[in-house]
C-alpha positions in Angstrom: 64.2 32.7 -12.4 61.6 36.2 -12.0 58.4 35.7 -11.9 57.2 39.1 -12.7 57.0 39.2 -16.5 54.2 36.7 -17.4 55.2 37.5 -20.9 58.1 35.2 -20.7 55.8 31.9 -19.8 56.5 30.3 -23.2 60.2 30.9 -22.8 60.0 28.5 -19.8 60.7 24.9 -19.6 57.2 23.3 -20.1 57.4 21.1 -16.6 57.7 24.9 -15.3 54.9 26.0 -16.6 52.5 24.5 -14.6 53.7 26.2 -11.4 53.6 29.6 -12.9 50.1 29.0 -14.4 49.1 27.9 -10.6 50.4 31.5 -9.5 49.4 33.7 -12.1 45.4 32.0 -12.7 45.1 29.8 -9.2 44.9 26.3 -9.0 41.3 25.8 -10.7 42.6 26.8 -13.8 45.2 24.2 -14.2 44.3 20.4 -16.0 44.5 17.3 -14.2 47.7 16.4 -16.0 49.4 19.7 -14.4 48.2 19.4 -11.2 50.2 15.9 -11.3 53.1 17.3 -13.0 53.4 20.2 -10.0 53.5 16.5 -8.2 56.2 14.6 -9.8 58.1 17.7 -10.7 60.1 16.6 -13.6 59.8 14.3 -16.6 62.8 12.4 -18.3 65.1 13.4 -21.4 62.0 13.4 -24.1 59.2 13.9 -21.9 58.1 16.6 -19.8 56.3 16.2 -16.6 53.0 17.4 -17.9 53.6 14.6 -20.7 54.4 11.9 -17.9 50.9 12.8 -16.4 49.5 12.2 -19.8 50.2 8.9 -20.1 49.4 8.2 -16.8 45.7 9.3 -17.2 45.2 8.4 -20.4 46.0 4.8 -19.4 43.4 4.9 -17.0 40.9 6.9 -19.1 41.4 9.9 -17.1 39.4 8.5 -14.2 41.0 9.9 -10.9 38.8 7.5 -9.0 41.3 4.5 -10.8 44.4 6.6 -10.1 43.6 6.7 -6.7 43.5 2.8 -6.8 47.3 2.7 -8.2 49.9 1.6 -5.7 53.5 2.9 -5.6 54.4 -0.5 -7.6 51.7 0.9 -10.1 53.3 3.8 -10.6 56.4 3.0 -11.1 55.8 1.3 -13.9 55.6 4.8 -16.2 58.6 5.8 -17.4 59.9 8.9 -15.4 58.3 7.7 -12.6 60.3 6.7 -9.8 59.3 5.6 -5.9 59.9 9.4 -4.5 57.5 10.7 -7.3 55.1 7.4 -7.0 55.3 8.2 -3.6 54.4 11.9 -3.8 51.0 11.0 -6.0 49.6 8.7 -3.5 50.1 11.0 -0.6 48.3 13.7 -2.6 45.7 11.4 -3.7 44.9 10.0 0.3 45.3 13.9 1.6 42.3 14.4 -0.9 40.5 11.6 0.6 41.0 12.3 4.2 39.8 15.9 3.3 36.6 14.5 1.9 36.3 11.8 5.2 36.8 15.8 7.6 33.8 17.3 5.7 31.5 14.7 6.7 29.1 15.9 10.2 30.6 14.3 12.9 27.3 12.6 13.8 25.1 11.5 10.9 21.5 10.3 11.5 21.2 6.9 9.6 17.7 6.7 8.4 18.3 4.4 5.4 20.6 1.9 3.6 22.0 5.6 1.4 22.8 6.8 4.6 24.9 4.4 6.2 26.7 4.0 2.9 27.4 7.6 2.4 29.2 7.1 5.8 31.0 4.6 5.3 32.1 5.1 1.6 35.2 7.3 2.8 36.6 4.5 4.5 36.0 1.7 1.5 36.6 3.9 -1.5 39.5 2.3 -4.2 40.2 -0.3 -1.4 41.6 -3.6 -3.2 41.2 -6.0 -0.9 38.2 -6.8 0.9 37.6 -5.8 5.0 35.2 -5.7 7.4 33.5 -2.5 8.9 30.7 -2.1 11.1 28.8 1.4 12.5 28.0 1.7 15.9 25.0 3.8 16.3 23.1 5.1 19.1 19.9 5.1 20.6 18.7 8.3 18.1 20.2 6.0 15.3 23.0 8.5 15.4 26.5 7.3 14.1 29.0 6.9 17.2 31.7 6.0 15.4 32.7 3.6 12.1 35.1 0.9 13.1 37.4 -1.6 10.8 37.3 -5.0 12.5 39.4 -6.8 9.8 41.4 -6.4 6.0 41.8 -9.3 4.4 42.7 -10.4 0.9 41.4 -9.7 -2.4 38.4 -12.5 -2.1 37.5 -12.7 1.8 38.2 -11.3 5.2 37.5 -12.5 8.8 34.7 -10.9 11.0 34.9 -12.4 14.8 31.1 -11.7 16.5 33.5 -11.5 19.7 35.5 -8.9 18.2 32.2 -7.0 16.9 30.3 -7.1 20.0 33.2 -6.5 21.9 33.5 -3.4 20.6 29.8 -2.4 20.6 29.6 -3.0 24.4 32.8 -0.9 25.1 31.1 2.5 22.7 27.5 1.5 24.6 26.4 0.9 21.4 22.6 0.4 20.9 22.6 -0.7 17.3 24.9 -1.6 14.5 25.3 -2.4 10.7 27.7 -4.4 9.2 29.4 -3.2 6.2 32.0 -5.5 4.1 32.9 -4.4 0.5 33.7 -6.5 -2.8 37.0 -5.1 -4.7 35.4 -7.1 -7.7 32.5 -4.8 -7.5 29.6 -7.7 -7.5 26.8 -6.9 -5.7 25.7 -10.2 -4.8 25.7 -11.8 -1.4 27.1 -15.4 -0.9 26.1 -18.4 1.2 28.8 -17.2 3.7 27.8 -13.4 3.6 24.4 -14.8 4.8 25.4 -17.3 7.3 27.3 -14.8 9.2 24.7 -12.4 8.9 22.4 -14.7 10.8 24.7 -15.5 13.2 25.7 -12.1 14.0 21.7 -10.8 14.2 21.3 -13.5 16.9 23.9 -12.9 19.1 22.9 -9.2 19.2 19.5 -9.4 19.6 20.9 -11.6 22.9 22.9 -8.5 23.3 20.1 -6.3 23.2 22.7 -4.7 20.7 20.2 -5.1 17.1 21.9 -5.6 14.0 20.2 -2.9 11.7 21.6 -3.6 8.1 24.5 -5.3 6.5 25.9 -3.7 3.6 27.7 -5.3 0.6 30.0 -2.2 -0.6 31.4 -1.4 -4.0 32.8 1.9 -5.6 29.8 2.3 -8.1 26.7 0.9 -5.3 25.9 -1.6 -2.3 23.4 -4.1 -1.6 21.6 -3.8 1.5 20.6 -7.1 3.3 17.5 -5.1 4.7 16.4 -3.7 1.9 16.3 -6.8 0.1 14.9 -8.4 2.7 17.5 -10.8 3.8 17.8 -9.8 6.9 
């Protein structure tokens, strides 16, 4: 296909136009549906790649954060989306998430619960199951590194105190912050959450590695034990 005559665009198949639009006008000129259409490459006998992309986006109210939560199996339920196309979409969104993570400062200083939430957000955003993480801090309250402790089901995960403080000791951490997510979006602390926090706080005092906070993370916000006077 010759690309040297932009006036021929209207004669091209619709699923080919997003690629040419990107070349002629730049990536910012494309809609979300057109960008997804480039990822999937082709549509069906009755629907163009853009049409298929619009159907996917309409099903999630055009929310790209919701799209990032869909699995390969979820995406494959749409007409015209096989496993290979679904994998392309999932891979592209994961690259976007990783880019956002790399753009963060390497040694963020934690001065508030909001700082801790922003630091852990790239790791827990869009998760459909519970995970438990810790932020290891140096004496200046700078993040040495975030560490995943466990990954569980939809309604629970396990946080082993021995494993938590093993990581803290190995990294010579001076303090730590506990974080676990609630995929349900509910910002409330259960009694097991409170009991675990108390247990880990007591262990931290013995080891001179204080637990500064425990965040319950959701995509829309967080609950801080320290801010709420529960620590």
